[in-house]
C-alpha positions, 0 to 999 in steps of 0.5 A, a space after each residue: 499499500 505505501 508504495 502505491 501512495 506516491 503514484 496517487 500523489 502521497 509525497 510526504 508522511 510522518 510517523 512515529 519513530 518505531 519500525 515504520 521509518 525503515 519500512 517506509 525508506 524501503 518504499 522510497 521515503 526519506 526522513 527530513 525532520 524529527 520532533 521529539 516526543 511531548 507527552 502533552 500531545 500523546 494520542 488519547 489511550 497511549 500505551 507507553 508500556 507496549 511501546 517501551 523499547 522505542 525510547 521508553 514509549 515516547 517515540 520521536 515523530 519522524 516526517 518523511 518525503 518521497 525521494 526514492 534516490 535519496 531513500 536507497 543511499 541511505 539504506 545502503 548506508 544503514 540510515 534508513 530512518 536517520 533524518 537529515 534535519 532535527 527540529 
């Protein structure tokens, strides 16, 4: 499904820094920015225990853009989920 998104005009996305940034990198998306977790904006009923292995249940939000050439280079270098800019 994520590989279909760019074909339909989806060229940006954001996700929690769990397993998703790496999966999205394989679909041609590259991390461009990151926002640190803020408990004040946690989704309703957020389960900190379930996501405990990701920054203690407080994963950053990663912003990604479709750039298959850059994503491929990042994956080859082992940086599939590393953003180039931080906020």
